C-alpha positions in Angstrom: 10.4 17.4 1.0 10.0 13.7 1.4 8.5 11.4 -1.2 5.2 10.9 0.8 4.7 14.7 0.9 5.2 15.0 -2.8 2.8 12.2 -3.4 0.2 13.8 -1.1 0.6 17.1 -3.1 0.2 15.3 -6.4 -2.9 13.5 -5.2 -4.5 16.7 -4.1 -3.4 18.6 -7.2 -4.7 15.9 -9.6 -8.2 15.5 -8.0 -11.0 16.2 -10.4 -8.6 16.8 -13.3 -9.0 15.5 -16.8 -6.2 13.7 -18.6 -4.6 17.0 -19.8 -4.7 18.4 -16.3 -3.0 15.3 -14.8 -0.4 15.5 -17.5 0.3 19.2 -16.6 0.7 18.2 -12.9 3.2 15.5 -13.9 5.2 17.9 -16.0 5.2 20.5 -13.3 6.3 17.8 -10.8 9.2 16.7 -13.0 10.3 20.3 -13.5 10.2 21.0 -9.7 12.1 17.8 -8.9 14.7 18.6 -11.5 15.1 22.1 -10.2 15.5 21.0 -6.6 17.8 18.0 -7.5 15.2 15.5 -6.2 14.7 13.4 -9.4 16.0 10.3 -7.6 12.9 10.5 -5.5 10.6 9.9 -8.5 10.3 6.1 -8.2 9.5 6.4 -4.5 7.0 9.2 -5.1 5.2 7.0 -7.6 5.2 4.1 -5.1 3.8 6.4 -2.4 1.1 7.8 -4.8 0.0 4.2 -5.6 -0.3 3.5 -1.8 -2.4 6.7 -1.4 -4.7 5.7 -4.3 -5.1 2.2 -2.9 -5.9 3.5 0.6 -8.6 5.8 -0.7 -10.3 3.8 -3.4 -13.3 1.9 -2.0 -14.0 2.3 1.7 -16.3 -0.7 1.6 -13.8 -3.2 0.4 -11.4 -5.4 2.5 -8.4 -6.9 0.7 -6.9 -10.1 1.9 -3.5 -11.0 0.5 -2.3 -14.6 0.8 0.6 -16.7 -0.7 -1.7 -19.5 -1.8 -5.4 -19.9 -2.5 -5.8 -22.5 0.1 -4.5 -20.2 2.8 -7.8 -18.3 2.8 -9.7 -21.3 4.1 -6.9 -22.3 6.5 -6.6 -18.9 8.1 -10.3 -17.9 7.9 -10.7 -17.5 11.7 -7.6 -15.3 12.1 -8.5 -13.2 9.1 -12.0 -12.6 10.6 -10.5 -11.5 13.9 -8.3 -8.9 12.1 -11.3 -7.8 10.0 -13.2 -7.1 13.2 -10.2 -5.1 14.5 -10.3 -3.0 11.3 -14.1 -2.7 11.7 -14.5 -4.2 8.2 -16.6 -7.3 8.9 -19.5 -6.0 6.7 -17.2 -5.0 3.8 -16.9 -6.9 0.5 -13.8 -9.1 0.5 -11.4 -9.4 -2.3 -8.6 -12.0 -2.2 -5.3 -11.5 -3.9 -2.6 -14.2 -4.4 1.0 -13.0 -3.8 3.5 -15.8 -3.8 6.2 -13.5 -2.4 4.4 -13.5 0.9 5.7 -17.1 1.6 2.8 -17.7 4.0 0.4 -16.0 6.4 -1.8 -13.2 5.3 -2.3 -9.4 5.1 -5.6 -7.6 5.6 -6.2 -4.1 4.3 -9.3 -2.1 5.0 -10.3 1.5 5.9 -6.8 2.8 5.0 -5.1 0.4 7.5 -3.1 -2.7 7.0 -2.5 -5.7 9.3 0.5 -7.7 8.1 0.8 -11.2 9.4 2.8 -12.6 6.5 5.9 -14.7 6.8 7.6 -12.3 4.5 7.1 -9.5 7.0 8.3 -11.7 9.9 11.5 -12.7 7.9 12.3 -9.1 6.9 11.8 -8.0 10.5 14.1 -10.7 11.8 16.7 -9.9 9.1 16.6 -6.2 9.9 17.0 -6.9 13.6 20.0 -9.1 13.0 21.7 -6.6 10.7 21.1 -3.6 13.0 22.0 -5.4 16.2 25.3 -6.9 15.1 
């Protein structure tokens, strides 16, 4: 199984459970991963589970991630276009500052993400250079 599949299974298994039930799911997962020799997937599973929870939390919220606070005003028009593309113009907007983005912005709404960050562009360029040489 892949990490995303494990994360989906955990998400489904832990819905409507109290703290003891969630702890039991976690212990069963650890036992299963150990038995199958997949313990090395645990950090990736946790990351995938965090992504699932983020995607499914509040459907009426749009998250905008920028490198600097002033980027929100400077990129307002472009952000609005992407919010329209995600059909999230009426949603409440939350802004998050992430200095690792270098510049640009990222919009998340309705379980979808539009990444127009400089970090993404630089990583794409790097990966293209590495794989094409």
